[in-house]
Each structure stands twice: as structure tokens, then as C-alpha cells.
LOTORTI-278628 format. One record per residue (C-alpha): residue number from 1; residue in one letter; x, y, z. Coordinates in nm, 4 decimals, padded with zeros to 6 digits, always signed. Layout:
<atoms>
> NUM  A  X  Y  Z $
...
</atoms>
This chain:
<atoms>
> 1  M  +05.1408  +04.6572  +14.7912 $
> 2  K  +04.9894  +05.0069  +14.7818 $
> 3  R  +04.5944  +04.9932  +14.6835 $
> 4  E  +04.4846  +05.1974  +14.4235 $
> 5  N  +04.1427  +05.3765  +14.3769 $
> 6  P  +04.0308  +05.4233  +14.0166 $
> 7  T  +03.7836  +05.6714  +14.1175 $
> 8  K  +03.9879  +05.8888  +14.3351 $
> 9  I  +03.9751  +06.2905  +14.2797 $
> 10  E  +04.3105  +06.4195  +14.2965 $
> 11  I  +04.4106  +06.7796  +14.3993 $
> 12  I  +04.7616  +06.8954  +14.2107 $
> 13  G  +05.0068  +07.0310  +14.4015 $
> 14  D  +05.2878  +06.9208  +14.6247 $
> 15  K  +05.1531  +07.0794  +14.9312 $
> 16  M  +05.1335  +06.8283  +15.2271 $
> 17  K  +04.7502  +06.7585  +15.3346 $
> 18  T  +04.5683  +06.5980  +15.6190 $
> 19  Y  +04.2013  +06.5659  +15.6983 $
> 20  L  +04.0925  +06.6337  +16.0625 $
> 21  V  +03.8930  +06.3029  +16.1474 $
> 22  G  +03.6399  +06.2614  +16.4306 $
> 23  A  +03.2749  +06.2744  +16.5868 $
> 24  M  +03.0607  +06.5888  +16.4920 $
> 25  E  +02.7099  +06.4306  +16.5318 $
> 26  H  +02.7693  +06.3147  +16.8953 $
> 27  T  +03.0729  +06.4728  +17.0659 $
> 28  A  +03.1482  +06.5108  +17.4402 $
> 29  D  +03.1748  +06.8989  +17.4121 $
> 30  E  +02.8513  +06.9128  +17.2167 $
> 31  D  +03.0289  +07.1512  +16.9774 $
> 32  G  +02.9996  +06.9717  +16.6404 $
> 33  G  +03.3666  +06.8859  +16.6930 $
> 34  K  +03.4581  +07.2127  +16.5942 $
> 35  G  +03.6567  +07.3217  +16.9238 $
> 36  W  +03.9587  +07.0578  +16.8713 $
> 37  R  +03.9816  +07.1312  +16.4731 $
> 38  D  +03.9873  +07.5194  +16.5757 $
> 39  Y  +04.2667  +07.4515  +16.8134 $
> 40  I  +04.4707  +07.2285  +16.5765 $
> 41  K  +04.4357  +07.3362  +16.2405 $
> 42  P  +04.6344  +07.7012  +16.2606 $
> 43  K  +04.9353  +07.4700  +16.4561 $
> 44  L  +04.9037  +07.2532  +16.1117 $
> 45  E  +04.9161  +07.5459  +15.8695 $
> 46  A  +05.1663  +07.7296  +16.0302 $
> 47  R  +05.3885  +07.4160  +15.9517 $
> 48  G  +05.2787  +07.4760  +15.5668 $
> 49  I  +04.9884  +07.1779  +15.5942 $
> 50  Y  +04.6579  +07.2218  +15.3925 $
> 51  V  +04.3971  +07.1011  +15.6621 $
> 52  F  +04.0572  +06.9492  +15.5538 $
> 53  D  +03.8265  +07.0958  +15.7993 $
> 54  P  +03.5022  +06.9128  +15.7835 $
> 55  S  +03.3531  +07.1425  +16.0592 $
> 56  F  +03.4009  +07.4368  +15.7856 $
> 57  E  +03.3812  +07.2491  +15.4945 $
> 58  E  +03.0599  +07.0175  +15.5500 $
> 59  M  +02.8418  +07.3640  +15.6033 $
> 60  I  +02.9670  +07.4875  +15.2450 $
> 61  K  +02.8480  +07.1403  +15.1082 $
> 62  V  +02.5248  +07.1159  +15.2826 $
> 63  G  +02.4531  +07.5100  +15.3196 $
> 64  M  +02.3833  +07.5304  +15.6934 $
> 65  P  +02.5891  +07.4778  +16.0078 $
> 66  T  +02.6699  +07.1197  +16.1132 $
> 67  K  +02.4385  +07.1310  +16.4268 $
> 68  E  +02.1333  +07.2712  +16.2122 $
> 69  F  +02.2092  +06.9849  +15.9480 $
> 70  H  +02.2291  +06.7058  +16.1814 $
> 71  E  +01.8963  +06.8285  +16.3141 $
> 72  K  +01.7522  +06.8104  +15.9738 $
> 73  L  +01.8840  +06.4849  +15.9470 $
> 74  N  +01.7359  +06.3454  +16.2466 $
> 75  G  +01.3619  +06.4921  +16.1126 $
> 76  L  +01.4259  +06.3169  +15.8150 $
> 77  K  +01.4732  +05.9912  +15.9737 $
> 78  R  +01.1699  +06.0448  +16.2060 $
> 79  S  +00.9576  +06.1443  +15.9220 $
> 80  G  +01.0711  +05.8227  +15.7049 $
> 81  H  +01.1635  +06.0225  +15.4255 $
> 82  W  +01.4963  +05.7747  +15.3644 $
> 83  D  +01.5166  +05.8616  +14.9929 $
> 84  V  +01.6033  +06.2488  +15.0649 $
> 85  Y  +01.7863  +06.1310  +15.4021 $
> 86  V  +02.0336  +05.9719  +15.1451 $
> 87  K  +02.0622  +06.2217  +14.9027 $
> 88  E  +02.1488  +06.4632  +15.2082 $
> 89  M  +02.4291  +06.2185  +15.3145 $
> 90  D  +02.5369  +06.1973  +14.9816 $
> 91  K  +02.6560  +06.5453  +15.0120 $
> 92  I  +02.8810  +06.4426  +15.2888 $
> 93  W  +03.0241  +06.1330  +15.1576 $
> 94  K  +03.0213  +06.1981  +14.7996 $
> 95  G  +03.0329  +06.5509  +14.7880 $
> 96  K  +02.8421  +06.7766  +14.5105 $
> 97  S  +02.8913  +06.9348  +14.1868 $
> 98  Y  +02.7158  +07.2378  +14.0314 $
> 99  I  +02.7185  +07.4863  +13.8193 $
> 100  D  +02.8000  +07.8512  +13.9680 $
> 101  E  +02.6647  +08.2216  +13.8523 $
> 102  E  +02.9517  +08.2450  +13.5975 $
> 103  Q  +02.8372  +07.8938  +13.4412 $
> 104  K  +03.1414  +07.7423  +13.5618 $
> 105  L  +03.1414  +07.3567  +13.6716 $
> 106  M  +03.1953  +07.3453  +14.0394 $
> 107  H  +03.2830  +07.0464  +14.2499 $
> 108  I  +03.3025  +07.0148  +14.6370 $
> 109  M  +03.4846  +06.6684  +14.7479 $
> 110  G  +03.3311  +06.4544  +14.9665 $
> 111  D  +03.4796  +06.3148  +15.3122 $
> 112  K  +03.5927  +05.9918  +15.0946 $
> 113  D  +03.8135  +06.2449  +14.8623 $
> 114  Y  +03.9463  +06.4181  +15.2083 $
> 115  V  +04.0727  +06.0885  +15.3097 $
> 116  M  +04.2426  +05.9826  +14.9724 $
> 117  N  +04.3998  +06.3450  +14.9067 $
> 118  S  +04.5472  +06.3381  +15.2795 $
> 119  N  +04.9225  +06.2525  +15.3465 $
> 120  F  +04.8249  +06.1517  +15.6621 $
> 121  I  +04.5002  +06.1357  +15.8661 $
> 122  T  +04.4734  +06.3676  +16.1790 $
> 123  A  +04.2082  +06.1768  +16.4148 $
> 124  R  +04.0632  +06.2679  +16.7479 $
> 125  I  +03.8414  +06.0363  +16.9637 $
> 126  A  +03.7456  +06.1788  +17.3249 $
> 127  P  +03.6182  +05.9467  +17.5772 $
> 128  E  +03.2524  +06.0695  +17.5688 $
> 129  D  +03.2288  +06.1012  +17.1799 $
> 130  K  +03.0059  +05.8686  +16.9976 $
> 131  P  +03.1609  +05.8375  +16.6249 $
> 132  C  +03.0541  +05.6388  +16.3554 $
> 133  G  +03.1872  +05.7798  +16.0017 $
> 134  T  +03.5032  +05.8162  +16.2100 $
> 135  Y  +03.5873  +05.4550  +16.2170 $
> 136  G  +03.5078  +05.4376  +15.8435 $
> 137  E  +03.7486  +05.6917  +15.7238 $
> 138  I  +04.0302  +05.5379  +15.9486 $
> 139  Y  +03.9517  +05.1949  +15.7828 $
> 140  Q  +03.9526  +05.3932  +15.4068 $
> 141  A  +04.3108  +05.5278  +15.5248 $
> 142  W  +04.4346  +05.2089  +15.6379 $
> 143  L  +04.2987  +05.0267  +15.3218 $
> 144  F  +04.5327  +05.2820  +15.1118 $
> 145  N  +04.8364  +05.3001  +15.3273 $
> 146  I  +04.7567  +05.6464  +15.4429 $
> 147  P  +04.9014  +05.6882  +15.8106 $
> 148  V  +04.6708  +05.7425  +16.0809 $
> 149  Y  +04.7503  +05.9464  +16.3690 $
> 150  L  +04.5141  +05.9104  +16.6488 $
> 151  I  +04.4965  +06.1613  +16.9403 $
> 152  T  +04.2787  +06.0340  +17.2213 $
> 153  D  +04.2393  +06.0471  +17.6087 $
> 154  V  +04.1299  +05.6911  +17.5944 $
> 155  N  +04.3650  +05.4473  +17.7243 $
> 156  K  +04.5423  +05.2771  +17.4369 $
> 157  T  +04.4543  +04.9191  +17.5749 $
> 158  D  +04.0598  +05.0228  +17.6389 $
> 159  L  +04.0586  +05.1064  +17.2343 $
> 160  N  +03.8759  +04.8735  +17.0200 $
> 161  G  +04.1337  +04.6078  +16.8849 $
> 162  S  +04.0468  +04.6693  +16.5092 $
> 163  L  +04.0610  +05.0358  +16.5522 $
> 164  I  +04.4203  +05.0079  +16.7460 $
> 165  Y  +04.5417  +04.7465  +16.4440 $
> 166  W  +04.4100  +05.0087  +16.1483 $
> 167  V  +04.6006  +05.2799  +16.3039 $
> 168  L  +04.9076  +05.0966  +16.3598 $
> 169  S  +04.9141  +04.8867  +16.0626 $
> 170  S  +04.8773  +05.2137  +15.8525 $
> 171  G  +05.2190  +05.3271  +15.9574 $
> 172  G  +05.0368  +05.5585  +16.2035 $
> 173  E  +05.0631  +05.6176  +16.5839 $
> 174  I  +04.8072  +05.6843  +16.8791 $
> 175  F  +04.9175  +05.9795  +17.1089 $
> 176  P  +04.7845  +06.0849  +17.4545 $
> 177  N  +04.7810  +06.4810  +17.3659 $
> 178  W  +04.8582  +06.7216  +17.0850 $
> 179  S  +05.2447  +06.7776  +17.1976 $
> 180  Q  +05.3571  +06.4635  +17.1403 $
> 181  Y  +05.1736  +06.4362  +16.7984 $
> 182  L  +05.3310  +06.7596  +16.6768 $
> 183  E  +05.6515  +06.6227  +16.7996 $
> 184  H  +05.6187  +06.3193  +16.5618 $
> 185  I  +05.4956  +06.4348  +16.2653 $
> 186  D  +05.7661  +06.7366  +16.2783 $
> 187  K  +06.0142  +06.4710  +16.2927 $
> 188  V  +05.8635  +06.2207  +16.0497 $
> 189  Y  +05.7955  +06.5117  +15.7676 $
> 190  K  +06.0715  +06.7106  +15.8712 $
> 191  L  +05.8469  +07.0004  +15.9133 $
> 192  K  +05.9019  +07.3749  +16.0942 $
> 193  E  +05.6696  +07.5802  +16.2591 $
> 194  D  +05.6654  +07.9292  +16.1248 $
> 195  K  +05.5611  +08.1255  +16.4185 $
> 196  S  +05.5064  +08.4539  +16.2456 $
> 197  Y  +05.1733  +08.2556  +16.0943 $
> 198  Y  +05.0018  +08.3453  +16.4281 $
> 199  E  +05.0309  +08.6935  +16.3916 $
> 200  K  +04.9231  +08.6978  +16.0534 $
> 201  I  +04.6057  +08.5355  +16.1430 $
> 202  K  +04.5505  +08.7775  +16.4099 $
> 203  E  +04.5977  +09.0769  +16.1919 $
> 204  E  +04.3765  +08.9323  +15.9298 $
> 205  E  +04.0852  +08.8973  +16.2161 $
> 206  K  +04.1471  +09.2350  +16.2835 $
> 207  Q  +04.0861  +09.3486  +15.9400 $
> 208  S  +03.7876  +09.1324  +15.9062 $
> 209  E  +03.5974  +09.3028  +16.1937 $
</atoms>
């Protein structure tokens, strides 16, 4: 039986959505988790999918690049300012609401809302990553029957047992590479790649230069 969340913030619209889940604080590539997200995001958008990308949206929520924000958090931990630390972390997990210059009430969703508004989760764990929130988000997706697709270089049998269970029991799957993942979602969700989308991106980048 599908569990329902009475506090869910819903996005109105029929567009398929996915949330890019993976380590950001401690990553093998030391890039805040931006590299793989920049690679797969346009491929998903070319298939008509709206992508929740925390490497981009987190900067909007906290007002600074991911690396700087985590340095700030580490400083708060070292100085013992736990009340401020919790408030800063609330921006990540719960989002924030504010009144803009035009006196309109605005809300930026938290990570928990990205999970709940996704049709499926796209998760990435590299061998040298040190994820934490990633596991929480995968568990949340499992709890509400949202399929999780995990792409990892780690041998399937070497993954944590509960992680394997959450992914497979959610209706998801574990893939060793991006090609197999894309082939799978194309088949399951009847997606078609619009290759002209990549040219549009190049044109937009040229115009913004």
C-alpha cells in the first residue's frame, strides 16, 4: 500500500521529474558532486524530464557555492554554534520561504520536497564518496514507493545490504554505468531523446557569452 505524506509540497503539472541524489560534502572528485550532475542533467532534459539538481539549487537556498557553504558549516561545528548550524541545515532539508522585492511570498523547496515530487530518483555513489544524506533520501523514496535508480562503480555485492534492499524494493535498479540506466528509463517510461536539444543548449551558451 502506497504511503501518503500529508505535509508534501506538490508541484502542479504533468512533466516527469527526477532528483539527482549523491554525495556533495565529501566526494571522490572533490567537486561538490557537480561533475556527474552536469553530465547527466542535459541527457535527462533532452528526454523531457525536469531535473532537481542540488548542485545548482542548493546555491540558491544558501546564497553561496556548495564548497563555501560546507566550509561555513564546518566552522559552525568547530565553534559549537549548534543553533545556527541547525538553522543553516534547515535551508537544505526544509527549504526556505521569503518575501521578494515585489512583495510576493516565495518558497524554495527543501531536499525532502525534491524526493517527494520526483517520479523516480537518480542516485550516484562512487567508490571513494562518503555520502550520508544520500542514504536518508533513498530511504525516504523507498518509504513512499518512489523508484530509485542507483548508478555506481561499486560491485553490487559490496554495497550495504539495506541500501540494496531500499533500491530494489522501491521498484528501482542498480546499474554499473549511465548507458544502461538511460536505456532502462527510456524503456520503462517510454522516453525519446530529442538530440536537437543539445544544439539549443550550445546556442544559449553562445548568446550568454
